CHARMM internal coordinates of N, CA and C (Angstrom, degrees):
IC EDIT
DIST 1 N 1 CA 1.4491
DIST 1 CA 1 C 1.5286
ANGL 1 N 1 CA 1 C 107.83
DIST 1 C 2 N 1.3116
ANGL 1 CA 1 C 2 N 115.14
DIHE 1 N 1 CA 1 C 2 N 143.46
DIST 2 N 2 CA 1.4595
ANGL 1 C 2 N 2 CA 120.81
DIHE 1 CA 1 C 2 N 2 CA 177.95
DIST 2 CA 2 C 1.5180
ANGL 2 N 2 CA 2 C 108.67
DIHE 1 C 2 N 2 CA 2 C -127.79
DIST 2 C 3 N 1.3063
ANGL 2 CA 2 C 3 N 115.71
DIHE 2 N 2 CA 2 C 3 N 155.92
DIST 3 N 3 CA 1.4652
ANGL 2 C 3 N 3 CA 120.97
DIHE 2 CA 2 C 3 N 3 CA 178.51
DIST 3 CA 3 C 1.5154
ANGL 3 N 3 CA 3 C 109.12
DIHE 2 C 3 N 3 CA 3 C -138.22
DIST 3 C 4 N 1.3018
ANGL 3 CA 3 C 4 N 115.27
DIHE 3 N 3 CA 3 C 4 N 145.68
DIST 4 N 4 CA 1.4638
ANGL 3 C 4 N 4 CA 121.46
DIHE 3 CA 3 C 4 N 4 CA 171.25
DIST 4 CA 4 C 1.5178
ANGL 4 N 4 CA 4 C 106.03
DIHE 3 C 4 N 4 CA 4 C -102.02
DIST 4 C 5 N 1.3246
ANGL 4 CA 4 C 5 N 116.09
DIHE 4 N 4 CA 4 C 5 N 118.57
DIST 5 N 5 CA 1.4644
ANGL 4 C 5 N 5 CA 121.83
DIHE 4 CA 4 C 5 N 5 CA -178.26
DIST 5 CA 5 C 1.5222
ANGL 5 N 5 CA 5 C 108.21
DIHE 4 C 5 N 5 CA 5 C -105.78
DIST 5 C 6 N 1.3226
ANGL 5 CA 5 C 6 N 115.81
DIHE 5 N 5 CA 5 C 6 N 129.08
DIST 6 N 6 CA 1.4599
ANGL 5 C 6 N 6 CA 121.91
DIHE 5 CA 5 C 6 N 6 CA 178.67
DIST 6 CA 6 C 1.5188
ANGL 6 N 6 CA 6 C 108.71
DIHE 5 C 6 N 6 CA 6 C -116.28
DIST 6 C 7 N 1.3270
ANGL 6 CA 6 C 7 N 115.87
DIHE 6 N 6 CA 6 C 7 N 124.63
DIST 7 N 7 CA 1.4612
ANGL 6 C 7 N 7 CA 121.92
DIHE 6 CA 6 C 7 N 7 CA 177.04
DIST 7 CA 7 C 1.5227
ANGL 7 N 7 CA 7 C 107.20
DIHE 6 C 7 N 7 CA 7 C -114.59
DIST 7 C 8 N 1.3187
ANGL 7 CA 7 C 8 N 116.66
DIHE 7 N 7 CA 7 C 8 N 128.76
DIST 8 N 8 CA 1.4614
ANGL 7 C 8 N 8 CA 121.83
DIHE 7 CA 7 C 8 N 8 CA 177.84
DIST 8 CA 8 C 1.5226
ANGL 8 N 8 CA 8 C 107.60
DIHE 7 C 8 N 8 CA 8 C -109.28
DIST 8 C 9 N 1.3303
ANGL 8 CA 8 C 9 N 114.85
DIHE 8 N 8 CA 8 C 9 N 124.82
DIST 9 N 9 CA 1.4597
ANGL 8 C 9 N 9 CA 120.97
DIHE 8 CA 8 C 9 N 9 CA 178.59
DIST 9 CA 9 C 1.5214
ANGL 9 N 9 CA 9 C 108.61
DIHE 8 C 9 N 9 CA 9 C -130.61
DIST 9 C 10 N 1.3035
ANGL 9 CA 9 C 10 N 115.98
DIHE 9 N 9 CA 9 C 10 N 147.30
DIST 10 N 10 CA 1.4592
ANGL 9 C 10 N 10 CA 121.01
DIHE 9 CA 9 C 10 N 10 CA 173.00
DIST 10 CA 10 C 1.5236
ANGL 10 N 10 CA 10 C 105.99
DIHE 9 C 10 N 10 CA 10 C -100.19
DIST 10 C 11 N 1.3259
ANGL 10 CA 10 C 11 N 116.04
DIHE 10 N 10 CA 10 C 11 N 119.34
DIST 11 N 11 CA 1.4607
ANGL 10 C 11 N 11 CA 121.00
DIHE 10 CA 10 C 11 N 11 CA -178.59
DIST 11 CA 11 C 1.5226
ANGL 11 N 11 CA 11 C 108.71
DIHE 10 C 11 N 11 CA 11 C -106.90
DIST 11 C 12 N 1.3140
ANGL 11 CA 11 C 12 N 115.68
DIHE 11 N 11 CA 11 C 12 N 125.83
DIST 12 N 12 CA 1.4612
ANGL 11 C 12 N 12 CA 121.38
DIHE 11 CA 11 C 12 N 12 CA 177.39
DIST 12 CA 12 C 1.5199
ANGL 12 N 12 CA 12 C 107.33
DIHE 11 C 12 N 12 CA 12 C -106.48
DIST 12 C 13 N 1.3293
ANGL 12 CA 12 C 13 N 115.90
DIHE 12 N 12 CA 12 C 13 N 119.82
DIST 13 N 13 CA 1.4573
ANGL 12 C 13 N 13 CA 121.69
DIHE 12 CA 12 C 13 N 13 CA 179.28
DIST 13 CA 13 C 1.5152
ANGL 13 N 13 CA 13 C 109.33
DIHE 12 C 13 N 13 CA 13 C -110.74
DIST 13 C 14 N 1.3195
ANGL 13 CA 13 C 14 N 115.10
DIHE 13 N 13 CA 13 C 14 N 155.81
DIST 14 N 14 CA 1.4609
ANGL 13 C 14 N 14 CA 120.28
DIHE 13 CA 13 C 14 N 14 CA -176.58
DIST 14 CA 14 C 1.5258
ANGL 14 N 14 CA 14 C 108.06
DIHE 13 C 14 N 14 CA 14 C -137.34
DIST 14 C 15 N 1.3212
ANGL 14 CA 14 C 15 N 116.24
DIHE 14 N 14 CA 14 C 15 N 140.54
DIST 15 N 15 CA 1.4647
ANGL 14 C 15 N 15 CA 121.48
DIHE 14 CA 14 C 15 N 15 CA 176.26
DIST 15 CA 15 C 1.5211
ANGL 15 N 15 CA 15 C 108.76
DIHE 14 C 15 N 15 CA 15 C -133.83
DIST 15 C 16 N 1.3062
ANGL 15 CA 15 C 16 N 116.05
DIHE 15 N 15 CA 15 C 16 N 139.47
DIST 16 N 16 CA 1.4620
ANGL 15 C 16 N 16 CA 121.63
DIHE 15 CA 15 C 16 N 16 CA 175.03
DIST 16 CA 16 C 1.5244
ANGL 16 N 16 CA 16 C 106.11
DIHE 15 C 16 N 16 CA 16 C -104.86
DIST 16 C 17 N 1.3281
ANGL 16 CA 16 C 17 N 116.54
DIHE 16 N 16 CA 16 C 17 N 112.65
DIST 17 N 17 CA 1.4652
ANGL 16 C 17 N 17 CA 120.58
DIHE 16 CA 16 C 17 N 17 CA -175.25
DIST 17 CA 17 C 1.5219
ANGL 17 N 17 CA 17 C 110.47
DIHE 16 C 17 N 17 CA 17 C -124.88
DIST 17 C 18 N 1.3185
ANGL 17 CA 17 C 18 N 115.45
DIHE 17 N 17 CA 17 C 18 N 157.56
DIST 18 N 18 CA 1.4632
ANGL 17 C 18 N 18 CA 121.80
DIHE 17 CA 17 C 18 N 18 CA 175.63
DIST 18 CA 18 C 1.5217
ANGL 18 N 18 CA 18 C 108.64
DIHE 17 C 18 N 18 CA 18 C -92.44
DIST 18 C 19 N 1.3309
ANGL 18 CA 18 C 19 N 115.52
DIHE 18 N 18 CA 18 C 19 N 135.67
DIST 19 N 19 CA 1.4604
ANGL 18 C 19 N 19 CA 122.53
DIHE 18 CA 18 C 19 N 19 CA -180.00
DIST 19 CA 19 C 1.5197
ANGL 19 N 19 CA 19 C 107.43
DIHE 18 C 19 N 19 CA 19 C -125.41
DIST 19 C 20 N 1.3388
ANGL 19 CA 19 C 20 N 117.84
DIHE 19 N 19 CA 19 C 20 N 134.33
DIST 20 N 20 CA 1.4650
ANGL 19 C 20 N 20 CA 119.97
DIHE 19 CA 19 C 20 N 20 CA 178.38
DIST 20 CA 20 C 1.5309
ANGL 20 N 20 CA 20 C 111.55
DIHE 19 C 20 N 20 CA 20 C -56.75
DIST 20 C 21 N 1.3279
ANGL 20 CA 20 C 21 N 117.03
DIHE 20 N 20 CA 20 C 21 N 138.96
DIST 21 N 21 CA 1.4665
ANGL 20 C 21 N 21 CA 122.78
DIHE 20 CA 20 C 21 N 21 CA -176.12
DIST 21 CA 21 C 1.5267
ANGL 21 N 21 CA 21 C 114.34
DIHE 20 C 21 N 21 CA 21 C -64.33
DIST 21 C 22 N 1.3168
ANGL 21 CA 21 C 22 N 117.87
DIHE 21 N 21 CA 21 C 22 N -30.77
DIST 22 N 22 CA 1.4633
ANGL 21 C 22 N 22 CA 120.54
DIHE 21 CA 21 C 22 N 22 CA -171.30
DIST 22 CA 22 C 1.5274
ANGL 22 N 22 CA 22 C 114.52
DIHE 21 C 22 N 22 CA 22 C -81.70
DIST 22 C 23 N 1.3102
ANGL 22 CA 22 C 23 N 119.09
DIHE 22 N 22 CA 22 C 23 N 1.36
DIST 23 N 23 CA 1.4615
ANGL 22 C 23 N 23 CA 121.15
DIHE 22 CA 22 C 23 N 23 CA -176.38
DIST 23 CA 23 C 1.5288
ANGL 23 N 23 CA 23 C 112.14
DIHE 22 C 23 N 23 CA 23 C -79.39
DIST 23 C 24 N 1.3396
ANGL 23 CA 23 C 24 N 115.04
DIHE 23 N 23 CA 23 C 24 N 143.93
DIST 24 N 24 CA 1.4667
ANGL 23 C 24 N 24 CA 120.75
DIHE 23 CA 23 C 24 N 24 CA 173.74
DIST 24 CA 24 C 1.5302
ANGL 24 N 24 CA 24 C 108.58
DIHE 23 C 24 N 24 CA 24 C -77.43
DIST 24 C 25 N 1.3327
ANGL 24 CA 24 C 25 N 116.60
DIHE 24 N 24 CA 24 C 25 N 172.46
DIST 25 N 25 CA 1.4609
ANGL 24 C 25 N 25 CA 120.24
DIHE 24 CA 24 C 25 N 25 CA -179.43
DIST 25 CA 25 C 1.5261
ANGL 25 N 25 CA 25 C 111.78
DIHE 24 C 25 N 25 CA 25 C -59.40
DIST 25 C 26 N 1.3364
ANGL 25 CA 25 C 26 N 117.12
DIHE 25 N 25 CA 25 C 26 N -44.47
DIST 26 N 26 CA 1.4705
ANGL 25 C 26 N 26 CA 119.84
DIHE 25 CA 25 C 26 N 26 CA -179.90
DIST 26 CA 26 C 1.5281
ANGL 26 N 26 CA 26 C 111.08
DIHE 25 C 26 N 26 CA 26 C -67.71
DIST 26 C 27 N 1.3249
ANGL 26 CA 26 C 27 N 117.17
DIHE 26 N 26 CA 26 C 27 N -35.06
DIST 27 N 27 CA 1.4671
ANGL 26 C 27 N 27 CA 120.53
DIHE 26 CA 26 C 27 N 27 CA 177.88
DIST 27 CA 27 C 1.5305
ANGL 27 N 27 CA 27 C 111.04
DIHE 26 C 27 N 27 CA 27 C -68.93
DIST 27 C 28 N 1.3407
ANGL 27 CA 27 C 28 N 116.67
DIHE 27 N 27 CA 27 C 28 N -34.64
DIST 28 N 28 CA 1.4694
ANGL 27 C 28 N 28 CA 120.68
DIHE 27 CA 27 C 28 N 28 CA 176.33
DIST 28 CA 28 C 1.5293
ANGL 28 N 28 CA 28 C 109.59
DIHE 27 C 28 N 28 CA 28 C -63.64
DIST 28 C 29 N 1.3357
ANGL 28 CA 28 C 29 N 116.02
DIHE 28 N 28 CA 28 C 29 N -45.58
DIST 29 N 29 CA 1.4700
ANGL 28 C 29 N 29 CA 119.91
DIHE 28 CA 28 C 29 N 29 CA 178.58
DIST 29 CA 29 C 1.5252
ANGL 29 N 29 CA 29 C 110.60
DIHE 28 C 29 N 29 CA 29 C -59.17
DIST 29 C 30 N 1.3352
ANGL 29 CA 29 C 30 N 116.38
DIHE 29 N 29 CA 29 C 30 N -44.83
DIST 30 N 30 CA 1.4669
ANGL 29 C 30 N 30 CA 120.60
DIHE 29 CA 29 C 30 N 30 CA -179.31
DIST 30 CA 30 C 1.5278
ANGL 30 N 30 CA 30 C 110.89
DIHE 29 C 30 N 30 CA 30 C -65.71
DIST 30 C 31 N 1.3303
ANGL 30 CA 30 C 31 N 116.45
DIHE 30 N 30 CA 30 C 31 N -39.65
DIST 31 N 31 CA 1.4687
ANGL 30 C 31 N 31 CA 122.21
DIHE 30 CA 30 C 31 N 31 CA 178.32
DIST 31 CA 31 C 1.5344
ANGL 31 N 31 CA 31 C 109.86
DIHE 30 C 31 N 31 CA 31 C -59.06
DIST 31 C 32 N 1.3280
ANGL 31 CA 31 C 32 N 116.81
DIHE 31 N 31 CA 31 C 32 N -45.45
DIST 32 N 32 CA 1.4667
ANGL 31 C 32 N 32 CA 121.63
DIHE 31 CA 31 C 32 N 32 CA -179.57
DIST 32 CA 32 C 1.5277
ANGL 32 N 32 CA 32 C 110.46
DIHE 31 C 32 N 32 CA 32 C -65.70
DIST 32 C 33 N 1.3306
ANGL 32 CA 32 C 33 N 117.00
DIHE 32 N 32 CA 32 C 33 N -45.98
DIST 33 N 33 CA 1.4682
ANGL 32 C 33 N 33 CA 121.05
DIHE 32 CA 32 C 33 N 33 CA 179.53
DIST 33 CA 33 C 1.5280
ANGL 33 N 33 CA 33 C 110.51
DIHE 32 C 33 N 33 CA 33 C -61.51
DIST 33 C 34 N 1.3231
ANGL 33 CA 33 C 34 N 117.19
DIHE 33 N 33 CA 33 C 34 N -43.98
DIST 34 N 34 CA 1.4656
ANGL 33 C 34 N 34 CA 121.14
DIHE 33 CA 33 C 34 N 34 CA 179.31
DIST 34 CA 34 C 1.5265
ANGL 34 N 34 CA 34 C 111.46
DIHE 33 C 34 N 34 CA 34 C -61.13
DIST 34 C 35 N 1.3291
ANGL 34 CA 34 C 35 N 116.83
DIHE 34 N 34 CA 34 C 35 N -44.81
DIST 35 N 35 CA 1.4750
ANGL 34 C 35 N 35 CA 120.45
DIHE 34 CA 34 C 35 N 35 CA 179.33
DIST 35 CA 35 C 1.5188
ANGL 35 N 35 CA 35 C 110.88
DIHE 34 C 35 N 35 CA 35 C -63.92
DIST 35 C 36 N 1.3247
ANGL 35 CA 35 C 36 N 116.44
DIHE 35 N 35 CA 35 C 36 N -38.93
DIST 36 N 36 CA 1.4695
ANGL 35 C 36 N 36 CA 120.12
DIHE 35 CA 35 C 36 N 36 CA 178.55
DIST 36 CA 36 C 1.5309
ANGL 36 N 36 CA 36 C 110.52
DIHE 35 C 36 N 36 CA 36 C -66.44
DIST 36 C 37 N 1.3370
ANGL 36 CA 36 C 37 N 116.96
DIHE 36 N 36 CA 36 C 37 N -47.54
DIST 37 N 37 CA 1.4661
ANGL 36 C 37 N 37 CA 121.65
DIHE 36 CA 36 C 37 N 37 CA -176.64
DIST 37 CA 37 C 1.5215
ANGL 37 N 37 CA 37 C 113.29
DIHE 36 C 37 N 37 CA 37 C -64.71
DIST 37 C 38 N 1.3317
ANGL 37 CA 37 C 38 N 117.70
DIHE 37 N 37 CA 37 C 38 N -31.50
DIST 38 N 38 CA 1.4651
ANGL 37 C 38 N 38 CA 120.50
DIHE 37 CA 37 C 38 N 38 CA 179.49
DIST 38 CA 38 C 1.5200
ANGL 38 N 38 CA 38 C 112.23
DIHE 37 C 38 N 38 CA 38 C -84.04
DIST 38 C 39 N 1.3291
ANGL 38 CA 38 C 39 N 117.23
DIHE 38 N 38 CA 38 C 39 N -7.14
DIST 39 N 39 CA 1.4550
ANGL 38 C 39 N 39 CA 120.82
DIHE 38 CA 38 C 39 N 39 CA 179.89
DIST 39 CA 39 C 1.5130
ANGL 39 N 39 CA 39 C 114.32
DIHE 38 C 39 N 39 CA 39 C 86.99
DIST 39 C 40 N 1.3320
ANGL 39 CA 39 C 40 N 117.59
DIHE 39 N 39 CA 39 C 40 N 1.30
DIST 40 N 40 CA 1.4688
ANGL 39 C 40 N 40 CA 121.12
DIHE 39 CA 39 C 40 N 40 CA -178.70
DIST 40 CA 40 C 1.5237
ANGL 40 N 40 CA 40 C 112.35
DIHE 39 C 40 N 40 CA 40 C -61.85
DIST 40 C 41 N 1.3203
ANGL 40 CA 40 C 41 N 117.64
DIHE 40 N 40 CA 40 C 41 N -32.45
DIST 41 N 41 CA 1.4679
ANGL 40 C 41 N 41 CA 120.34
DIHE 40 CA 40 C 41 N 41 CA -176.66
DIST 41 CA 41 C 1.5224
ANGL 41 N 41 CA 41 C 112.86
DIHE 40 C 41 N 41 CA 41 C -82.11
DIST 41 C 42 N 1.3288
ANGL 41 CA 41 C 42 N 118.08
DIHE 41 N 41 CA 41 C 42 N -13.06
DIST 42 N 42 CA 1.4614
ANGL 41 C 42 N 42 CA 120.28
DIHE 41 CA 41 C 42 N 42 CA -175.46
DIST 42 CA 42 C 1.5231
ANGL 42 N 42 CA 42 C 112.46
DIHE 41 C 42 N 42 CA 42 C -55.60
DIST 42 C 43 N 1.3181
ANGL 42 CA 42 C 43 N 117.73
DIHE 42 N 42 CA 42 C 43 N -40.59
DIST 43 N 43 CA 1.4658
ANGL 42 C 43 N 43 CA 120.14
DIHE 42 CA 42 C 43 N 43 CA -178.33
DIST 43 CA 43 C 1.5201
ANGL 43 N 43 CA 43 C 111.87
DIHE 42 C 43 N 43 CA 43 C -71.09
DIST 43 C 44 N 1.3357
ANGL 43 CA 43 C 44 N 117.37
DIHE 43 N 43 CA 43 C 44 N -19.36
DIST 44 N 44 CA 1.4656
ANGL 43 C 44 N 44 CA 121.62
DIHE 43 CA 43 C 44 N 44 CA -178.60
DIST 44 CA 44 C 1.5285
ANGL 44 N 44 CA 44 C 112.87
DIHE 43 C 44 N 44 CA 44 C -97.00
DIST 44 C 45 N 1.3323
ANGL 44 CA 44 C 45 N 117.04
DIHE 44 N 44 CA 44 C 45 N -7.91
DIST 45 N 45 CA 1.4637
ANGL 44 C 45 N 45 CA 120.75
DIHE 44 CA 44 C 45 N 45 CA -177.28
DIST 45 CA 45 C 1.5233
ANGL 45 N 45 CA 45 C 110.48
DIHE 44 C 45 N 45 CA 45 C -78.15
DIST 45 C 46 N 1.3109
ANGL 45 CA 45 C 46 N 116.00
DIHE 45 N 45 CA 45 C 46 N 130.99
DIST 46 N 46 CA 1.4584
ANGL 45 C 46 N 46 CA 122.61
DIHE 45 CA 45 C 46 N 46 CA 175.71
DIST 46 CA 46 C 1.5196
ANGL 46 N 46 CA 46 C 108.47
DIHE 45 C 46 N 46 CA 46 C -122.35
DIST 46 C 47 N 1.3236
ANGL 46 CA 46 C 47 N 116.35
DIHE 46 N 46 CA 46 C 47 N 137.23
DIST 47 N 47 CA 1.4645
ANGL 46 C 47 N 47 CA 119.83
DIHE 46 CA 46 C 47 N 47 CA 177.89
DIST 47 CA 47 C 1.5184
ANGL 47 N 47 CA 47 C 108.11
DIHE 46 C 47 N 47 CA 47 C -67.41
DIST 47 C 48 N 1.3170
ANGL 47 CA 47 C 48 N 115.30
DIHE 47 N 47 CA 47 C 48 N 123.30
DIST 48 N 48 CA 1.4532
ANGL 47 C 48 N 48 CA 122.73
DIHE 47 CA 47 C 48 N 48 CA -176.89
DIST 48 CA 48 C 1.5274
ANGL 48 N 48 CA 48 C 110.77
DIHE 47 C 48 N 48 CA 48 C -99.25
DIST 48 C 49 N 1.3380
ANGL 48 CA 48 C 49 N 115.83
DIHE 48 N 48 CA 48 C 49 N -38.14
DIST 49 N 49 CA 1.4657
ANGL 48 C 49 N 49 CA 120.12
DIHE 48 CA 48 C 49 N 49 CA -176.16
DIST 49 CA 49 C 1.5256
ANGL 49 N 49 CA 49 C 109.21
DIHE 48 C 49 N 49 CA 49 C -158.50
DIST 49 C 50 N 1.3255
ANGL 49 CA 49 C 50 N 116.50
DIHE 49 N 49 CA 49 C 50 N 143.56
DIST 50 N 50 CA 1.4615
ANGL 49 C 50 N 50 CA 122.15
DIHE 49 CA 49 C 50 N 50 CA 175.18
DIST 50 CA 50 C 1.5226
ANGL 50 N 50 CA 50 C 107.64
DIHE 49 C 50 N 50 CA 50 C -126.95
DIST 50 C 51 N 1.3249
ANGL 50 CA 50 C 51 N 116.14
DIHE 50 N 50 CA 50 C 51 N 123.32
DIST 51 N 51 CA 1.4653
ANGL 50 C 51 N 51 CA 121.72
DIHE 50 CA 50 C 51 N 51 CA 179.32
DIST 51 CA 51 C 1.5247
ANGL 51 N 51 CA 51 C 109.25
DIHE 50 C 51 N 51 CA 51 C -112.57
DIST 51 C 52 N 1.3181
ANGL 51 CA 51 C 52 N 116.12
DIHE 51 N 51 CA 51 C 52 N 123.73
DIST 52 N 52 CA 1.4596
ANGL 51 C 52 N 52 CA 121.86
DIHE 51 CA 51 C 52 N 52 CA 175.84
DIST 52 CA 52 C 1.5224
ANGL 52 N 52 CA 52 C 108.76
DIHE 51 C 52 N 52 CA 52 C -69.56
DIST 52 C 53 N 1.3272
ANGL 52 CA 52 C 53 N 116.84
DIHE 52 N 52 CA 52 C 53 N 133.18
DIST 53 N 53 CA 1.4570
ANGL 52 C 53 N 53 CA 120.37
DIHE 52 CA 52 C 53 N 53 CA 177.96
DIST 53 CA 53 C 1.5241
ANGL 53 N 53 CA 53 C 112.66
DIHE 52 C 53 N 53 CA 53 C -113.44
DIST 53 C 54 N 1.3298
ANGL 53 CA 53 C 54 N 118.16
DIHE 53 N 53 CA 53 C 54 N -46.31
DIST 54 N 54 CA 1.4620
ANGL 53 C 54 N 54 CA 118.67
DIHE 53 CA 53 C 54 N 54 CA -179.98
DIST 54 CA 54 C 1.5240
ANGL 54 N 54 CA 54 C 111.05
DIHE 53 C 54 N 54 CA 54 C -163.18
DIST 54 C 55 N 1.3276
ANGL 54 CA 54 C 55 N 114.69
DIHE 54 N 54 CA 54 C 55 N 163.05
DIST 55 N 55 CA 1.4604
ANGL 54 C 55 N 55 CA 121.81
DIHE 54 CA 54 C 55 N 55 CA 173.16
DIST 55 CA 55 C 1.5199
ANGL 55 N 55 CA 55 C 107.13
DIHE 54 C 55 N 55 CA 55 C -140.33
DIST 55 C 56 N 1.3290
ANGL 55 CA 55 C 56 N 115.86
DIHE 55 N 55 CA 55 C 56 N 139.35
DIST 56 N 56 CA 1.4607
ANGL 55 C 56 N 56 CA 119.88
DIHE 55 CA 55 C 56 N 56 CA 177.62
DIST 56 CA 56 C 1.5231
ANGL 56 N 56 CA 56 C 108.47
DIHE 55 C 56 N 56 CA 56 C -144.54
DIST 56 C 57 N 1.3065
ANGL 56 CA 56 C 57 N 115.64
DIHE 56 N 56 CA 56 C 57 N 159.93
DIST 57 N 57 CA 1.4620
ANGL 56 C 57 N 57 CA 120.85
DIHE 56 CA 56 C 57 N 57 CA 178.86
DIST 57 CA 57 C 1.5187
ANGL 57 N 57 CA 57 C 109.41
DIHE 56 C 57 N 57 CA 57 C -138.60
DIST 57 C 58 N 1.3217
ANGL 57 CA 57 C 58 N 114.45
DIHE 57 N 57 CA 57 C 58 N 143.06
DIST 58 N 58 CA 1.4627
ANGL 57 C 58 N 58 CA 121.01
DIHE 57 CA 57 C 58 N 58 CA 175.25
DIST 58 CA 58 C 1.5286
ANGL 58 N 58 CA 58 C 106.76
DIHE 57 C 58 N 58 CA 58 C -119.81
DIST 58 C 59 N 1.3191
ANGL 58 CA 58 C 59 N 116.87
DIHE 58 N 58 CA 58 C 59 N 119.97
DIST 59 N 59 CA 1.4594
ANGL 58 C 59 N 59 CA 122.16
DIHE 58 CA 58 C 59 N 59 CA -179.23
DIST 59 CA 59 C 1.5252
ANGL 59 N 59 CA 59 C 108.64
DIHE 58 C 59 N 59 CA 59 C -80.46
DIST 59 C 60 N 1.3261
ANGL 59 CA 59 C 60 N 116.00
DIHE 59 N 59 CA 59 C 60 N 130.20
DIST 60 N 60 CA 1.4603
ANGL 59 C 60 N 60 CA 121.33
DIHE 59 CA 59 C 60 N 60 CA 178.64
DIST 60 CA 60 C 1.5175
ANGL 60 N 60 CA 60 C 109.04
DIHE 59 C 60 N 60 CA 60 C -102.78
DIST 60 C 61 N 1.2992
ANGL 60 CA 60 C 61 N 116.13
DIHE 60 N 60 CA 60 C 61 N 135.75
DIST 61 N 61 CA 1.4664
ANGL 60 C 61 N 61 CA 121.02
DIHE 60 CA 60 C 61 N 61 CA 175.78
DIST 61 CA 61 C 1.5246
ANGL 61 N 61 CA 61 C 107.82
DIHE 60 C 61 N 61 CA 61 C -80.98
DIST 61 C 62 N 1.3228
ANGL 61 CA 61 C 62 N 116.23
DIHE 61 N 61 CA 61 C 62 N 139.31
DIST 62 N 62 CA 1.4624
ANGL 61 C 62 N 62 CA 120.51
DIHE 61 CA 61 C 62 N 62 CA 174.72
DIST 62 CA 62 C 1.5240
ANGL 62 N 62 CA 62 C 107.95
DIHE 61 C 62 N 62 CA 62 C -67.19
DIST 62 C 63 N 1.3368
ANGL 62 CA 62 C 63 N 117.01
DIHE 62 N 62 CA 62 C 63 N 152.00
DIST 63 N 63 CA 1.4660
ANGL 62 C 63 N 63 CA 120.33
DIHE 62 CA 62 C 63 N 63 CA -178.62
DIST 63 CA 63 C 1.5215
ANGL 63 N 63 CA 63 C 112.15
DIHE 62 C 63 N 63 CA 63 C -59.92
DIST 63 C 64 N 1.3290
ANGL 63 CA 63 C 64 N 118.24
DIHE 63 N 63 CA 63 C 64 N -38.33
DIST 64 N 64 CA 1.4689
ANGL 63 C 64 N 64 CA 120.15
DIHE 63 CA 63 C 64 N 64 CA 179.84
DIST 64 CA 64 C 1.5282
ANGL 64 N 64 CA 64 C 111.10
DIHE 63 C 64 N 64 CA 64 C -65.42
DIST 64 C 65 N 1.3569
ANGL 64 CA 64 C 65 N 117.46
DIHE 64 N 64 CA 64 C 65 N -34.83
DIST 65 N 65 CA 1.4601
ANGL 64 C 65 N 65 CA 121.36
DIHE 64 CA 64 C 65 N 65 CA 176.85
DIST 65 CA 65 C 1.5256
ANGL 65 N 65 CA 65 C 110.85
DIHE 64 C 65 N 65 CA 65 C -67.49
DIST 65 C 66 N 1.3241
ANGL 65 CA 65 C 66 N 116.29
DIHE 65 N 65 CA 65 C 66 N -39.20
DIST 66 N 66 CA 1.4614
ANGL 65 C 66 N 66 CA 120.47
DIHE 65 CA 65 C 66 N 66 CA -177.38
DIST 66 CA 66 C 1.5294
ANGL 66 N 66 CA 66 C 110.38
DIHE 65 C 66 N 66 CA 66 C -66.63
DIST 66 C 67 N 1.3496
ANGL 66 CA 66 C 67 N 117.71
DIHE 66 N 66 CA 66 C 67 N -35.92
DIST 67 N 67 CA 1.4646
ANGL 66 C 67 N 67 CA 120.78
DIHE 66 CA 66 C 67 N 67 CA -179.42
DIST 67 CA 67 C 1.5275
ANGL 67 N 67 CA 67 C 111.72
DIHE 66 C 67 N 67 CA 67 C -69.36
DIST 67 C 68 N 1.3326
ANGL 67 CA 67 C 68 N 116.56
DIHE 67 N 67 CA 67 C 68 N -33.94
DIST 68 N 68 CA 1.4614
ANGL 67 C 68 N 68 CA 119.24
DIHE 67 CA 67 C 68 N 68 CA -177.91
DIST 68 CA 68 C 1.5206
ANGL 68 N 68 CA 68 C 112.86
DIHE 67 C 68 N 68 CA 68 C -82.21
DIST 68 C 69 N 1.3103
ANGL 68 CA 68 C 69 N 118.45
DIHE 68 N 68 CA 68 C 69 N -11.24
DIST 69 N 69 CA 1.4664
ANGL 68 C 69 N 69 CA 121.38
DIHE 68 CA 68 C 69 N 69 CA -177.45
DIST 69 CA 69 C 1.5038
ANGL 69 N 69 CA 69 C 111.98
DIHE 68 C 69 N 69 CA 69 C -83.53
END
COOR INIT
IC SEED 1 N 1 CA 1 C
IC BUILD
């Protein structure tokens, strides 16, 4: 017998980045989004917290069992 187990976790990551001083609030938001979307922040991201949300399993029938059913 085989099972497919699915675990859902919420992962909170944190990055400490430098932002130019002269940017407005909206420009800071855009700067952060742009860095995230281009993948630049990936190397700076550290897992801060992991919260378990759920676990489920789906039992798979073996092929020989399915033929005899």
